[in-house]
C-alpha positions, 0 to 999 in steps of 0.5 A: 500500500502506497499512499499518494494523496488524499481526496476531499469533498468535490475531488474525483478519481478514475479519470486516467482510465476514462481519458486514456482508455487504460486499466485501473492504476490505483485503488481508493480507500475511504477512511470515512463514510463517503457518497460517490457518483459513478459515471460510465465512460459513455456518460462521462464522455457525453457530459463533459465539454472540451474545456473540462476535458483539456483540464483533465488531460493536463492534470493526467499528463502531470501524474507520475508514471506507474513505473515511478510509483512502483519504484517509490513503493519499493523505496518506501518499503526498503526504508521502512524495513531498514528503520525497523531493523535499526530500531530492533538493533538499538533496542537489542543492544540496549538490553545487553 
């Protein structure tokens, strides 16, 4: 699990799959009760205007690549494992 951001009221997700016609890249976890509006690709494309689509396309272009997210996840996991090992080593040494 790699946390890449928090959403607030009015925010949206799933736009990458819709505008790039790609598979889902992420999972969303809600920490509170949420109310969602689900749009099919057909409804989304039928309702969005050109200006809004351009805003979304610009935002998607700035997102990090899946490969970079994977690398960050691995780096984070390694760092967490190192911290645990270091703390365990210090605690073990202090008990001696």
